[in-house]
C-alpha positions in Angstrom: 17.9 13.4 -12.1 15.1 11.6 -12.9 15.5 8.8 -9.6 16.3 11.7 -7.5 12.2 12.8 -8.2 11.3 9.4 -7.4 13.5 8.1 -4.5 10.6 8.6 -2.2 8.9 5.3 -3.8 7.9 2.9 -1.5 9.3 -1.0 -2.6 6.6 -2.8 -4.5 6.9 -6.6 -4.0 5.5 -10.2 -4.8 4.9 -9.3 -8.5 5.5 -12.3 -11.1 6.1 -12.0 -14.2 7.3 -13.7 -17.3 10.8 -12.8 -18.7 11.0 -9.2 -19.8 12.6 -7.4 -22.2 13.2 -3.4 -21.6 10.0 -1.9 -22.8 8.0 -4.8 -22.3 4.5 -4.1 -21.3 3.4 -5.4 -17.5 0.1 -7.3 -17.1 -0.4 -7.3 -13.5 -3.1 -7.0 -11.7 -1.8 -6.4 -7.8 1.1 -4.4 -9.8 -1.2 -2.1 -11.4 -3.4 -1.2 -7.8 0.0 -0.9 -6.2 0.9 1.5 -8.3 -2.4 3.2 -8.8 -2.6 3.1 -4.4 0.3 4.8 -4.7 -0.2 7.9 -7.1 -3.3 8.7 -5.4 -1.9 8.7 -2.3 0.7 11.1 -3.3 -1.8 13.0 -4.5 -4.9 12.9 -2.1 -2.1 12.3 1.3 1.5 12.6 1.0 2.3 11.9 4.4 0.6 9.3 4.2 2.6 8.2 0.8 6.0 9.1 2.6 5.1 6.9 5.5 5.2 3.5 3.3 8.3 1.8 2.7 6.5 -1.0 0.7 3.5 -2.6 -0.6 3.0 -6.6 -1.2 0.9 -7.0 -3.9 1.0 -11.2 -4.5 -2.2 -11.7 -3.5 -5.0 -11.0 -6.3 -7.1 -10.1 -3.1 -5.8 -7.9 -1.5 -2.3 -5.4 -1.5 -0.5 -5.2 2.0 1.4 -2.3 3.3 4.5 -1.8 5.3 4.5 1.4 7.3 8.2 2.9 7.9 7.7 1.7 11.3 6.9 -2.2 10.2 2.9 -1.5 11.2 1.2 -4.3 8.6 -2.0 -2.7 7.1 -4.0 -5.2 4.8 -6.2 -3.4 1.9 -8.1 -5.1 -0.8 -7.3 -5.0 -3.4 -9.9 -4.0 -5.4 -10.5 0.4 -4.4 -8.0 0.4 -1.5 -8.0 4.1 -2.0 -11.6 4.4 -0.7 -10.7 2.2 3.0 -7.5 5.3 3.5 -9.7 7.4 5.3 -10.9 4.8 7.4 -7.2 4.0 7.7 -5.9 7.5 8.2 -8.7 8.0 11.4 -7.2 4.9 12.8 -3.6 5.7 12.8 -4.6 9.6 14.3 -7.2 8.3 16.9 -5.4 4.5 18.5 -4.0 5.6 21.7 -1.5 1.9 21.7 -0.2 1.9 18.0 3.3 0.7 19.2 1.3 -2.3 20.5 -0.7 -2.9 16.8 1.3 -5.3 14.9 -1.2 -5.1 12.0 -4.3 -3.6 10.4 -6.7 -5.4 8.2 -9.3 -3.4 6.1 -10.2 -6.3 3.9 -13.9 -6.1 5.1 -16.0 -3.6 4.2 -17.2 -1.7 7.3 -15.0 -3.3 10.0 -11.1 -2.7 11.4 -9.5 -6.0 12.4 -6.2 -5.2 14.4 -4.3 -7.2 16.3 
């Protein structure tokens, strides 16, 4: 069925819209950024795509990904896909990833983690 082919989609929350009817167009920049990120991740890095369980899209300046292990990743709402190579490198090279509670990639050229 159509649902089966989309069962691996991450949950998107934080999207506020007026009451909708079936077929209405949803105008929400956070939702648009999250959907674009999902589509591009699925195409460019299927492994990373499958590791994302949830995307929070309530902040116009950032998207927050929650990886399936619980790690929080903050990305800029503008071109979050452009920061994915840095995230991939960090995840591959971090020796104590289980000690990291979040990664913030919102500042160009910096990876902040705690």
